[in-house]
Structure formats: C-alpha cells, structure tokens
C-alpha positions in Angstrom: 127.8 29.1 -104.4 126.4 26.8 -100.8 127.2 23.7 -101.7 127.1 22.5 -98.1 124.6 20.0 -99.4 126.7 17.5 -101.6 128.1 16.3 -98.2 125.4 16.1 -96.3 123.5 14.0 -98.9 126.7 11.4 -99.3 126.9 11.2 -95.7 123.2 10.2 -95.6 123.6 7.2 -97.8 126.7 6.3 -96.4 128.9 6.9 -99.3 132.6 7.7 -99.2 133.6 10.6 -101.8 135.6 8.1 -103.9 132.3 6.3 -104.3 130.9 9.4 -106.1 133.9 10.3 -107.3 133.9 7.1 -109.3 130.4 7.6 -110.3 131.3 10.8 -111.8 134.4 9.3 -113.4 136.7 11.6 -111.8 139.6 11.8 -109.1 138.6 11.6 -105.3 140.6 14.6 -105.0 138.7 16.7 -107.7 135.5 15.5 -105.9 136.6 16.4 -102.5 137.4 20.0 -103.9 133.4 20.3 -105.2 132.7 19.5 -101.3 134.7 22.3 -99.7 133.9 24.6 -101.9 137.3 25.1 -103.6 136.5 24.6 -107.2 133.3 24.8 -109.1 131.3 21.8 -109.7 130.6 21.9 -113.5 126.5 21.7 -114.4 127.0 18.5 -116.0 128.5 16.8 -112.6 125.2 18.3 -111.0 123.0 17.2 -113.2 124.0 14.0 -112.8 124.4 13.8 -108.9 120.6 15.1 -108.8 120.0 12.0 -111.1 121.3 9.8 -108.8 120.3 11.1 -105.8 117.1 11.4 -106.9 116.4 15.3 -106.1 117.0 18.4 -107.9 119.8 20.6 -108.7 118.5 23.1 -106.9 118.4 21.3 -103.8 122.0 20.5 -104.2 123.1 24.3 -104.4 120.5 24.8 -101.6 118.4 27.2 -103.6 115.3 25.2 -102.1 114.6 23.0 -99.4 112.2 20.5 -101.2 114.1 17.1 -102.0 111.9 15.9 -104.3 113.3 16.1 -108.1 111.3 18.0 -110.6 109.0 16.7 -113.1 110.9 15.4 -116.0 110.8 17.7 -118.9 109.0 16.3 -122.6 112.4 17.7 -124.0 114.9 15.6 -122.1 113.0 12.3 -123.2 114.1 12.8 -126.9 
C-alpha cells in the first residue's frame, strides 16, 4: 500500500510523528513504521486520521487525489 501521504499530510500541518502518535494513542516508533511502510496501518487508525485531517481514507492511501472528505453516511450518525 502506498502510504506516502501520511508523511506529506502530517508535514503540511507542521506536526511531529509524536503528536500524531499521541492522537492515535500509540508509540511514535509504531507510527513511524506506518509512515515508512514497514507495518500495515489498521483501518481504525486510518479512519481516525482521515477525520483528523478532514479528508478520506482513499486520499491517505493514494486511491484519489481529491482531498475533500466524502459526505458522512447516515449510518455513522446512529
């Protein structure tokens, strides 16, 4: 999986890996391994990051170049 955008979007917002790791409640080393592709990032973390960065998971994993998030599902509002 191409996860280069994880680093790009973090750096665009002038955040450190430690700050993002703290948001996810994981260690900085673990987050670093996600950014370099050494470890697969769980979907629940991708979902949290998409919300955090106000984008879509597809944007984070380079499936689209559209930064705008998708409209929220009515199912997620329950």
